[in-house]
LOTIDREN-322685 format. One record per residue: residue number from 1; residue in one letter; x, y, z of N, C-alpha, C, O, CB in turn. Coordinates in nm, 2 decimals. Glycine has a CB too. Example, Ala and Ser with C-alpha at 12.3 -4.5 7.8 and 13.67 -1.06 7.14 Angstrom:
REM LOTIDREN-322685
(node 1, 'a', (1.32, -0.57, 0.78), (1.23, -0.45, 0.78), (1.32, -0.33, 0.78), (1.42, -0.33, 0.85), (1.13, -0.45, 0.90))
(node 2, 's', (1.28, -0.22, 0.71), (1.37, -0.11, 0.71), (1.29, 0.00, 0.79), (1.34, 0.11, 0.80), (1.41, -0.06, 0.57))
END
This chain:
REM LOTIDREN-322685
(node 1, 'm', (-1.13, 0.26, -0.19), (-1.06, 0.13, -0.19), (-1.13, 0.03, -0.27), (-1.06, -0.06, -0.34), (-1.04, 0.09, -0.04))
(node 2, 'g', (-1.26, 0.03, -0.27), (-1.34, -0.06, -0.35), (-1.31, -0.05, -0.50), (-1.29, -0.15, -0.57), (-1.48, -0.04, -0.33))
(node 3, 'd', (-1.30, 0.08, -0.55), (-1.26, 0.10, -0.69), (-1.13, 0.04, -0.72), (-1.11, -0.01, -0.83), (-1.27, 0.25, -0.72))
(node 4, 'q', (-1.03, 0.06, -0.63), (-0.90, 0.00, -0.65), (-0.90, -0.15, -0.66), (-0.84, -0.21, -0.74), (-0.80, 0.05, -0.54))
(node 5, 'a', (-0.99, -0.21, -0.57), (-1.00, -0.35, -0.57), (-1.06, -0.40, -0.71), (-1.02, -0.51, -0.76), (-1.09, -0.40, -0.46))
(node 6, 'v', (-1.16, -0.33, -0.76), (-1.21, -0.37, -0.89), (-1.11, -0.36, -1.00), (-1.10, -0.45, -1.08), (-1.33, -0.27, -0.92))
(node 7, 'n', (-1.03, -0.25, -1.00), (-0.92, -0.24, -1.09), (-0.82, -0.36, -1.08), (-0.77, -0.41, -1.19), (-0.84, -0.11, -1.07))
(node 8, 'i', (-0.79, -0.40, -0.96), (-0.70, -0.51, -0.94), (-0.76, -0.64, -1.00), (-0.69, -0.72, -1.07), (-0.66, -0.53, -0.79))
(node 9, 'a', (-0.89, -0.66, -0.97), (-0.96, -0.78, -1.02), (-0.96, -0.78, -1.18), (-0.94, -0.89, -1.24), (-1.10, -0.79, -0.97))
(node 10, 'e', (-0.98, -0.67, -1.24), (-0.99, -0.66, -1.38), (-0.85, -0.70, -1.44), (-0.84, -0.77, -1.54), (-1.03, -0.53, -1.43))
(node 11, 'r', (-0.74, -0.65, -1.38), (-0.61, -0.67, -1.43), (-0.57, -0.82, -1.40), (-0.50, -0.88, -1.48), (-0.51, -0.58, -1.35))
(node 12, 'a', (-0.62, -0.88, -1.29), (-0.59, -1.02, -1.26), (-0.65, -1.11, -1.37), (-0.59, -1.21, -1.41), (-0.65, -1.06, -1.13))
(node 13, 'i', (-0.77, -1.07, -1.42), (-0.84, -1.15, -1.52), (-0.75, -1.15, -1.65), (-0.73, -1.25, -1.71), (-0.98, -1.09, -1.56))
(node 14, 's', (-0.70, -1.03, -1.69), (-0.61, -1.02, -1.80), (-0.48, -1.09, -1.78), (-0.44, -1.16, -1.87), (-0.59, -0.87, -1.83))
(node 15, 'l', (-0.42, -1.08, -1.67), (-0.29, -1.14, -1.64), (-0.31, -1.29, -1.64), (-0.21, -1.36, -1.68), (-0.24, -1.10, -1.50))
(node 16, 'n', (-0.42, -1.35, -1.60), (-0.43, -1.49, -1.60), (-0.45, -1.55, -1.74), (-0.46, -1.68, -1.75), (-0.55, -1.53, -1.51))
(node 17, 'q', (-0.46, -1.47, -1.84), (-0.47, -1.52, -1.98), (-0.34, -1.56, -2.04), (-0.33, -1.62, -2.14), (-0.55, -1.42, -2.06))
(node 18, 'e', (-0.23, -1.51, -1.97), (-0.10, -1.53, -2.03), (0.00, -1.59, -1.92), (-0.04, -1.59, -1.80), (-0.04, -1.40, -2.08))
(node 19, 'p', (0.11, -1.65, -1.96), (0.20, -1.70, -1.86), (0.25, -1.59, -1.77), (0.26, -1.47, -1.81), (0.33, -1.77, -1.93))
(node 20, 'q', (0.28, -1.63, -1.65), (0.33, -1.54, -1.55), (0.47, -1.48, -1.60), (0.55, -1.55, -1.64), (0.35, -1.61, -1.41))
(node 21, 'l', (0.48, -1.35, -1.59), (0.60, -1.27, -1.63), (0.72, -1.31, -1.55), (0.83, -1.33, -1.61), (0.57, -1.12, -1.63))
(node 22, 'k', (0.70, -1.32, -1.42), (0.81, -1.35, -1.33), (0.76, -1.41, -1.21), (0.64, -1.39, -1.18), (0.90, -1.23, -1.31))
(node 23, 'p', (0.84, -1.47, -1.12), (0.79, -1.51, -0.99), (0.75, -1.39, -0.91), (0.82, -1.29, -0.90), (0.89, -1.60, -0.91))
(node 24, 'y', (0.63, -1.39, -0.85), (0.58, -1.28, -0.78), (0.64, -1.29, -0.63), (0.60, -1.38, -0.56), (0.43, -1.27, -0.78))
(node 25, 'i', (0.72, -1.19, -0.60), (0.78, -1.19, -0.46), (0.73, -1.06, -0.39), (0.67, -1.07, -0.28), (0.93, -1.20, -0.47))
(node 26, 'd', (0.77, -0.95, -0.45), (0.73, -0.82, -0.38), (0.59, -0.79, -0.39), (0.53, -0.72, -0.31), (0.82, -0.71, -0.44))
(node 27, 'i', (0.52, -0.83, -0.50), (0.38, -0.80, -0.52), (0.29, -0.86, -0.41), (0.21, -0.79, -0.35), (0.33, -0.84, -0.66))
(node 28, 'p', (0.31, -0.98, -0.37), (0.24, -1.04, -0.26), (0.27, -0.97, -0.13), (0.18, -0.96, -0.04), (0.26, -1.19, -0.24))
(node 29, 'k', (0.40, -0.92, -0.11), (0.43, -0.85, 0.01), (0.35, -0.72, 0.02), (0.30, -0.68, 0.12), (0.58, -0.82, 0.01))
(node 30, 'i', (0.34, -0.65, -0.10), (0.27, -0.52, -0.10), (0.12, -0.55, -0.06), (0.06, -0.48, 0.02), (0.27, -0.46, -0.24))
(node 31, 'a', (0.06, -0.66, -0.12), (-0.07, -0.69, -0.09), (-0.09, -0.73, 0.06), (-0.19, -0.68, 0.12), (-0.12, -0.81, -0.17))
(node 32, 'e', (0.00, -0.80, 0.12), (-0.01, -0.84, 0.26), (0.00, -0.71, 0.35), (-0.08, -0.70, 0.44), (0.10, -0.94, 0.29))
(node 33, 'i', (0.09, -0.63, 0.32), (0.10, -0.50, 0.40), (-0.02, -0.42, 0.39), (-0.07, -0.37, 0.49), (0.23, -0.43, 0.36))
(node 34, 'a', (-0.06, -0.39, 0.26), (-0.18, -0.31, 0.24), (-0.30, -0.37, 0.31), (-0.38, -0.30, 0.37), (-0.21, -0.29, 0.09))
(node 35, 'q', (-0.32, -0.50, 0.30), (-0.43, -0.57, 0.37), (-0.43, -0.55, 0.52), (-0.53, -0.52, 0.58), (-0.44, -0.72, 0.33))
(node 36, 's', (-0.31, -0.57, 0.58), (-0.30, -0.55, 0.72), (-0.32, -0.40, 0.76), (-0.37, -0.38, 0.87), (-0.16, -0.60, 0.77))
(node 37, 'm', (-0.28, -0.31, 0.68), (-0.30, -0.17, 0.71), (-0.45, -0.14, 0.71), (-0.50, -0.07, 0.80), (-0.24, -0.08, 0.60))
(node 38, 'v', (-0.53, -0.19, 0.62), (-0.67, -0.17, 0.61), (-0.74, -0.23, 0.74), (-0.82, -0.17, 0.80), (-0.74, -0.23, 0.48))
(node 39, 'k', (-0.70, -0.35, 0.77), (-0.76, -0.42, 0.89), (-0.73, -0.34, 1.01), (-0.81, -0.31, 1.10), (-0.71, -0.56, 0.90))
(node 40, 'd', (-0.60, -0.30, 1.03), (-0.56, -0.23, 1.15), (-0.62, -0.09, 1.16), (-0.65, -0.05, 1.27), (-0.41, -0.22, 1.15))
(node 41, 'v', (-0.63, -0.02, 1.05), (-0.69, 0.11, 1.06), (-0.84, 0.11, 1.10), (-0.89, 0.19, 1.17), (-0.67, 0.19, 0.92))
(node 42, 'l', (-0.91, 0.00, 1.05), (-1.05, -0.01, 1.09), (-1.06, -0.05, 1.24), (-1.14, 0.00, 1.31), (-1.11, -0.12, 1.01))
(node 43, 'd', (-0.97, -0.14, 1.28), (-0.96, -0.17, 1.43), (-0.92, -0.04, 1.51), (-0.98, -0.02, 1.61), (-0.86, -0.28, 1.45))
(node 44, 'a', (-0.83, 0.04, 1.46), (-0.79, 0.16, 1.53), (-0.91, 0.26, 1.54), (-0.93, 0.32, 1.64), (-0.67, 0.23, 1.46))
(node 45, 'f', (-0.98, 0.27, 1.43), (-1.10, 0.36, 1.44), (-1.20, 0.31, 1.54), (-1.25, 0.38, 1.62), (-1.16, 0.37, 1.30))
(node 46, 'v', (-1.24, 0.18, 1.53), (-1.34, 0.12, 1.62), (-1.30, 0.13, 1.77), (-1.38, 0.16, 1.85), (-1.37, -0.02, 1.58))
(node 47, 'd', (-1.17, 0.11, 1.79), (-1.12, 0.11, 1.93), (-1.06, 0.24, 1.97), (-1.01, 0.25, 2.09), (-1.01, 0.00, 1.94))
(node 48, 's', (-1.06, 0.34, 1.89), (-1.00, 0.47, 1.92), (-0.85, 0.45, 1.96), (-0.81, 0.51, 2.07), (-1.08, 0.55, 2.03))
(node 49, 'd', (-0.78, 0.38, 1.89), (-0.64, 0.34, 1.92), (-0.55, 0.42, 1.83), (-0.52, 0.38, 1.72), (-0.62, 0.19, 1.90))
(node 50, 's', (-0.50, 0.53, 1.88), (-0.41, 0.61, 1.80), (-0.27, 0.54, 1.78), (-0.20, 0.57, 1.68), (-0.39, 0.75, 1.87))
(node 51, 'k', (-0.23, 0.46, 1.88), (-0.10, 0.39, 1.86), (-0.11, 0.29, 1.74), (-0.01, 0.29, 1.66), (-0.07, 0.31, 1.99))
(node 52, 'l', (-0.22, 0.22, 1.73), (-0.23, 0.13, 1.61), (-0.24, 0.21, 1.48), (-0.19, 0.17, 1.38), (-0.36, 0.04, 1.63))
(node 53, 'a', (-0.31, 0.33, 1.49), (-0.32, 0.42, 1.37), (-0.18, 0.46, 1.33), (-0.15, 0.47, 1.21), (-0.41, 0.54, 1.40))
(node 54, 'r', (-0.10, 0.50, 1.43), (0.04, 0.54, 1.40), (0.11, 0.43, 1.32), (0.19, 0.46, 1.23), (0.11, 0.58, 1.52))
(node 55, 's', (0.09, 0.31, 1.37), (0.17, 0.20, 1.30), (0.12, 0.18, 1.16), (0.20, 0.14, 1.07), (0.15, 0.06, 1.38))
(node 56, 'v', (0.00, 0.21, 1.13), (-0.05, 0.21, 0.99), (0.02, 0.31, 0.91), (0.07, 0.29, 0.80), (-0.20, 0.23, 0.99))
(node 57, 'c', (0.03, 0.43, 0.96), (0.10, 0.54, 0.89), (0.25, 0.50, 0.86), (0.30, 0.53, 0.75), (0.10, 0.67, 0.97))
(node 58, 'e', (0.31, 0.44, 0.95), (0.45, 0.40, 0.94), (0.47, 0.30, 0.82), (0.57, 0.30, 0.76), (0.51, 0.35, 1.07))
(node 59, 'r', (0.37, 0.21, 0.81), (0.38, 0.11, 0.70), (0.36, 0.16, 0.56), (0.40, 0.10, 0.47), (0.28, 0.00, 0.73))
(node 60, 'd', (0.31, 0.28, 0.55), (0.28, 0.34, 0.42), (0.41, 0.35, 0.34), (0.42, 0.33, 0.22), (0.21, 0.47, 0.43))
(node 61, 'd', (0.52, 0.40, 0.41), (0.64, 0.42, 0.34), (0.70, 0.29, 0.29), (0.77, 0.28, 0.19), (0.74, 0.48, 0.44))
(node 62, 'l', (0.68, 0.18, 0.36), (0.73, 0.05, 0.32), (0.66, 0.01, 0.19), (0.72, -0.05, 0.10), (0.70, -0.06, 0.43))
(node 63, 'v', (0.53, 0.03, 0.18), (0.45, 0.00, 0.06), (0.50, 0.08, -0.06), (0.52, 0.03, -0.17), (0.30, 0.02, 0.08))
(node 64, 'd', (0.53, 0.21, -0.03), (0.58, 0.30, -0.14), (0.71, 0.25, -0.19), (0.73, 0.25, -0.31), (0.59, 0.44, -0.08))
(node 65, 'g', (0.80, 0.21, -0.10), (0.93, 0.16, -0.14), (0.92, 0.03, -0.23), (0.99, 0.02, -0.33), (1.02, 0.14, -0.02))
(node 66, 'l', (0.84, -0.06, -0.18), (0.82, -0.18, -0.26), (0.76, -0.15, -0.40), (0.80, -0.21, -0.50), (0.73, -0.28, -0.18))
(node 67, 'n', (0.66, -0.06, -0.40), (0.60, -0.03, -0.53), (0.70, 0.03, -0.62), (0.71, 0.00, -0.74), (0.49, 0.08, -0.51))
(node 68, 'd', (0.79, 0.12, -0.57), (0.90, 0.18, -0.66), (0.99, 0.07, -0.71), (1.03, 0.07, -0.82), (0.98, 0.28, -0.58))
(node 69, 'q', (1.02, -0.03, -0.62), (1.12, -0.14, -0.66), (1.05, -0.22, -0.77), (1.12, -0.26, -0.86), (1.15, -0.22, -0.53))
(node 70, 'v', (0.93, -0.26, -0.75), (0.86, -0.34, -0.85), (0.85, -0.26, -0.98), (0.87, -0.32, -1.09), (0.72, -0.38, -0.80))
(node 71, 'f', (0.82, -0.14, -0.98), (0.81, -0.05, -1.10), (0.95, -0.06, -1.18), (0.95, -0.08, -1.30), (0.78, 0.09, -1.06))
(node 72, 'r', (1.06, -0.04, -1.10), (1.19, -0.04, -1.17), (1.22, -0.18, -1.23), (1.27, -0.19, -1.34), (1.30, 0.00, -1.07))
(node 73, 'e', (1.18, -0.28, -1.16), (1.21, -0.42, -1.21), (1.12, -0.44, -1.34), (1.17, -0.50, -1.44), (1.18, -0.52, -1.10))
(node 74, 'l', (1.00, -0.40, -1.33), (0.91, -0.43, -1.45), (0.95, -0.34, -1.57), (0.94, -0.39, -1.68), (0.77, -0.40, -1.41))
(node 75, 'l', (1.00, -0.22, -1.54), (1.05, -0.14, -1.65), (1.17, -0.20, -1.72), (1.18, -0.20, -1.84), (1.09, 0.00, -1.59))
(node 76, 't', (1.26, -0.27, -1.64), (1.37, -0.34, -1.70), (1.32, -0.45, -1.79), (1.38, -0.48, -1.90), (1.46, -0.40, -1.59))
(node 77, 'f', (1.22, -0.53, -1.74), (1.16, -0.63, -1.83), (1.11, -0.58, -1.96), (1.14, -0.63, -2.07), (1.05, -0.70, -1.75))
(node 78, 'm', (1.04, -0.46, -1.96), (0.99, -0.40, -2.08), (1.09, -0.36, -2.17), (1.08, -0.37, -2.29), (0.90, -0.29, -2.04))
(node 79, 'm', (1.20, -0.30, -2.12), (1.31, -0.25, -2.20), (1.39, -0.37, -2.27), (1.43, -0.36, -2.38), (1.41, -0.17, -2.12))
(node 80, 's', (1.40, -0.48, -2.20), (1.47, -0.59, -2.25), (1.39, -0.68, -2.35), (1.45, -0.74, -2.44), (1.53, -0.68, -2.14))
(node 81, 'd', (1.26, -0.67, -2.34), (1.17, -0.76, -2.42), (1.04, -0.69, -2.44), (0.95, -0.70, -2.35), (1.16, -0.90, -2.37))
(node 82, 'p', (1.02, -0.62, -2.55), (0.89, -0.55, -2.57), (0.77, -0.64, -2.56), (0.66, -0.59, -2.54), (0.89, -0.48, -2.71))
(node 83, 'r', (0.78, -0.77, -2.58), (0.67, -0.86, -2.57), (0.61, -0.87, -2.43), (0.50, -0.92, -2.41), (0.71, -1.00, -2.62))
(node 84, 't', (0.69, -0.82, -2.33), (0.64, -0.82, -2.19), (0.57, -0.70, -2.15), (0.52, -0.69, -2.04), (0.76, -0.84, -2.10))
(node 85, 'i', (0.56, -0.60, -2.24), (0.50, -0.47, -2.20), (0.36, -0.48, -2.15), (0.33, -0.42, -2.04), (0.50, -0.38, -2.32))
(node 86, 't', (0.27, -0.55, -2.21), (0.13, -0.56, -2.17), (0.12, -0.62, -2.03), (0.06, -0.56, -1.94), (0.05, -0.64, -2.27))
(node 87, 'r', (0.19, -0.73, -2.01), (0.18, -0.79, -1.88), (0.25, -0.71, -1.77), (0.20, -0.70, -1.66), (0.25, -0.93, -1.88))
(node 88, 'a', (0.36, -0.64, -1.80), (0.43, -0.56, -1.71), (0.34, -0.44, -1.67), (0.34, -0.40, -1.55), (0.56, -0.51, -1.76))
(node 89, 'v', (0.28, -0.38, -1.77), (0.19, -0.26, -1.74), (0.07, -0.31, -1.65), (0.04, -0.23, -1.55), (0.14, -0.20, -1.87))
(node 90, 'h', (0.02, -0.42, -1.67), (-0.09, -0.47, -1.59), (-0.04, -0.49, -1.44), (-0.11, -0.45, -1.35), (-0.15, -0.61, -1.64))
(node 91, 'l', (0.08, -0.54, -1.43), (0.14, -0.56, -1.29), (0.17, -0.43, -1.23), (0.15, -0.41, -1.11), (0.26, -0.65, -1.30))
(node 92, 'm', (0.21, -0.33, -1.31), (0.24, -0.20, -1.25), (0.11, -0.13, -1.20), (0.10, -0.07, -1.09), (0.30, -0.10, -1.36))
(node 93, 'i', (0.00, -0.15, -1.28), (-0.13, -0.10, -1.23), (-0.18, -0.17, -1.11), (-0.23, -0.10, -1.02), (-0.23, -0.11, -1.35))
(node 94, 'v', (-0.16, -0.30, -1.10), (-0.20, -0.37, -0.98), (-0.13, -0.32, -0.86), (-0.18, -0.29, -0.75), (-0.17, -0.52, -1.00))
(node 95, 'c', (0.01, -0.30, -0.87), (0.09, -0.25, -0.76), (0.04, -0.11, -0.73), (0.04, -0.07, -0.61), (0.23, -0.25, -0.80))
(node 96, 'r', (0.02, -0.03, -0.83), (-0.02, 0.11, -0.80), (-0.16, 0.11, -0.73), (-0.18, 0.20, -0.64), (-0.03, 0.19, -0.93))
(node 97, 'c', (-0.25, 0.03, -0.76), (-0.38, 0.02, -0.69), (-0.36, -0.02, -0.55), (-0.42, 0.04, -0.46), (-0.47, -0.08, -0.77))
(node 98, 'm', (-0.27, -0.12, -0.52), (-0.25, -0.16, -0.39), (-0.18, -0.05, -0.31), (-0.21, -0.03, -0.19), (-0.16, -0.29, -0.38))
(node 99, 'e', (-0.09, 0.03, -0.37), (-0.03, 0.14, -0.31), (-0.13, 0.25, -0.27), (-0.12, 0.31, -0.17), (0.08, 0.20, -0.40))
(node 100, 'r', (-0.23, 0.27, -0.36), (-0.33, 0.37, -0.33), (-0.42, 0.32, -0.22), (-0.47, 0.40, -0.14), (-0.42, 0.39, -0.46))
(node 101, 'i', (-0.45, 0.19, -0.21), (-0.52, 0.14, -0.09), (-0.45, 0.16, 0.04), (-0.51, 0.20, 0.14), (-0.55, -0.02, -0.11))
(node 102, 'a', (-0.32, 0.14, 0.03), (-0.24, 0.17, 0.15), (-0.24, 0.32, 0.18), (-0.25, 0.36, 0.30), (-0.09, 0.13, 0.13))
(node 103, 'd', (-0.24, 0.41, 0.08), (-0.25, 0.55, 0.11), (-0.38, 0.59, 0.17), (-0.38, 0.67, 0.26), (-0.23, 0.63, -0.03))
(node 104, 'h', (-0.49, 0.53, 0.12), (-0.62, 0.55, 0.18), (-0.62, 0.51, 0.33), (-0.68, 0.58, 0.42), (-0.73, 0.48, 0.10))
(node 105, 'a', (-0.56, 0.39, 0.36), (-0.56, 0.35, 0.50), (-0.48, 0.44, 0.58), (-0.52, 0.47, 0.70), (-0.49, 0.20, 0.50))
(node 106, 'a', (-0.37, 0.49, 0.53), (-0.29, 0.59, 0.60), (-0.36, 0.72, 0.63), (-0.35, 0.78, 0.73), (-0.15, 0.62, 0.53))
(node 107, 'n', (-0.44, 0.76, 0.53), (-0.52, 0.88, 0.55), (-0.63, 0.86, 0.65), (-0.65, 0.95, 0.73), (-0.59, 0.92, 0.41))
(node 108, 'i', (-0.69, 0.75, 0.66), (-0.79, 0.72, 0.76), (-0.71, 0.72, 0.90), (-0.77, 0.76, 1.00), (-0.86, 0.59, 0.74))
(node 109, 'a', (-0.60, 0.66, 0.90), (-0.52, 0.65, 1.03), (-0.49, 0.80, 1.08), (-0.50, 0.82, 1.20), (-0.39, 0.58, 1.00))
(node 110, 'e', (-0.45, 0.89, 0.99), (-0.43, 1.03, 1.03), (-0.56, 1.08, 1.09), (-0.55, 1.16, 1.19), (-0.39, 1.11, 0.90))
(node 111, 'd', (-0.67, 1.05, 1.03), (-0.80, 1.10, 1.08), (-0.83, 1.04, 1.22), (-0.88, 1.11, 1.31), (-0.92, 1.06, 0.99))
(node 112, 'v', (-0.79, 0.91, 1.24), (-0.81, 0.85, 1.37), (-0.72, 0.92, 1.48), (-0.77, 0.95, 1.59), (-0.77, 0.70, 1.37))
(node 113, 'i', (-0.60, 0.95, 1.44), (-0.51, 1.02, 1.53), (-0.57, 1.16, 1.57), (-0.56, 1.20, 1.68), (-0.37, 1.03, 1.47))
(node 114, 'f', (-0.62, 1.22, 1.47), (-0.68, 1.35, 1.49), (-0.81, 1.34, 1.59), (-0.82, 1.42, 1.68), (-0.73, 1.42, 1.36))
(node 115, 'l', (-0.89, 1.24, 1.56), (-1.01, 1.22, 1.64), (-0.97, 1.19, 1.79), (-1.04, 1.23, 1.88), (-1.10, 1.11, 1.58))
(node 116, 'v', (-0.87, 1.10, 1.80), (-0.84, 1.05, 1.94), (-0.75, 1.16, 2.01), (-0.77, 1.18, 2.13), (-0.76, 0.92, 1.93))
(node 117, 'n', (-0.65, 1.22, 1.95), (-0.55, 1.30, 2.01), (-0.57, 1.45, 1.98), (-0.49, 1.53, 2.04), (-0.42, 1.26, 1.98))
(node 118, 'a', (-0.66, 1.48, 1.89), (-0.67, 1.62, 1.85), (-0.54, 1.68, 1.79), (-0.50, 1.79, 1.82), (-0.72, 1.71, 1.96))
(node 119, 'r', (-0.47, 1.59, 1.72), (-0.34, 1.62, 1.66), (-0.35, 1.60, 1.51), (-0.40, 1.50, 1.47), (-0.22, 1.54, 1.72))
(node 120, 'v', (-0.30, 1.70, 1.44), (-0.29, 1.69, 1.29), (-0.15, 1.64, 1.26), (-0.05, 1.71, 1.29), (-0.33, 1.82, 1.22))
(node 121, 'i', (-0.14, 1.53, 1.20), (0.00, 1.48, 1.15), (0.00, 1.49, 1.00), (-0.09, 1.46, 0.93), (0.02, 1.33, 1.20))
(node 122, 'k', (0.12, 1.54, 0.96), (0.13, 1.56, 0.81), (0.25, 1.48, 0.76), (0.25, 1.44, 0.64), (0.15, 1.70, 0.78))
(node 123, 'h', (0.35, 1.45, 0.84), (0.47, 1.37, 0.79), (0.48, 1.25, 0.87), (0.50, 1.25, 0.99), (0.59, 1.46, 0.80))
(node 124, 'h', (0.47, 1.13, 0.80), (0.47, 1.00, 0.86), (0.60, 0.98, 0.94), (0.60, 0.91, 1.04), (0.45, 0.89, 0.76))
(node 125, 'a', (0.71, 1.04, 0.89), (0.84, 1.02, 0.96), (0.83, 1.08, 1.10), (0.91, 1.04, 1.19), (0.95, 1.08, 0.88))
(node 126, 'd', (0.75, 1.17, 1.12), (0.74, 1.24, 1.25), (0.63, 1.19, 1.34), (0.60, 1.24, 1.45), (0.72, 1.39, 1.23))
(node 127, 'v', (0.57, 1.08, 1.30), (0.46, 1.02, 1.38), (0.51, 0.94, 1.49), (0.57, 0.83, 1.47), (0.36, 0.93, 1.29))
(node 128, 'k', (0.50, 1.00, 1.61), (0.56, 0.94, 1.73), (0.46, 0.94, 1.84), (0.36, 1.02, 1.84), (0.69, 1.00, 1.78))
(node 129, 'e', (0.48, 0.86, 1.95), (0.39, 0.86, 2.06), (0.40, 1.00, 2.14), (0.51, 1.05, 2.16), (0.42, 0.75, 2.15))
(node 130, 'e', (0.29, 1.05, 2.18), (0.29, 1.17, 2.26), (0.34, 1.13, 2.40), (0.31, 1.02, 2.45), (0.14, 1.23, 2.27))
(node 131, 'g', (0.41, 1.22, 2.46), (0.46, 1.20, 2.59), (0.59, 1.13, 2.60), (0.64, 1.11, 2.71), (0.36, 1.12, 2.67))
(node 132, 'e', (0.65, 1.10, 2.48), (0.78, 1.03, 2.48), (0.89, 1.13, 2.44), (1.00, 1.09, 2.41), (0.78, 0.92, 2.38))
(node 133, 'g', (0.85, 1.26, 2.44), (0.95, 1.36, 2.40), (0.98, 1.37, 2.26), (1.08, 1.42, 2.21), (1.08, 1.34, 2.48))
(node 134, 'k', (0.89, 1.31, 2.17), (0.91, 1.31, 2.03), (0.80, 1.40, 1.96), (0.70, 1.42, 2.02), (0.90, 1.17, 1.98))
(node 135, 'n', (0.83, 1.44, 1.84), (0.75, 1.53, 1.77), (0.63, 1.46, 1.72), (0.64, 1.35, 1.66), (0.83, 1.60, 1.66))
(node 136, 'i', (0.51, 1.53, 1.73), (0.39, 1.47, 1.67), (0.33, 1.57, 1.56), (0.23, 1.53, 1.51), (0.28, 1.45, 1.78))
(node 137, 's', (0.39, 1.67, 1.53), (0.33, 1.76, 1.43), (0.35, 1.73, 1.29), (0.31, 1.80, 1.20), (0.38, 1.90, 1.45))
END
């Protein structure tokens, strides 16, 4: 996660040298969700809270969807005006780094669930509470 943060910081330095490509709406959302995932997974680990860990796993799909949406939007910018390519690529890399941070948080959450419940979860869509008649595998 630290390496991803360094990559984001390096891109931010480059991005701040030019005018903003577009109003940032989804990128701050990705950052907010990824940040909350990291905080919550650390809390889940310290507190042995598999329910909180499950909520981290569930948010990973939201980050993936937002990342895809931003990618498509930035691709459209690049196709319509080649002068935006450098800035758009920097923003794509920033989003990808945040998405990777969210992935790492989800991986840690899976480990917490394993440590607490001795359950291996592989598909986030199937991550449900034990004892509620729902699948945990």
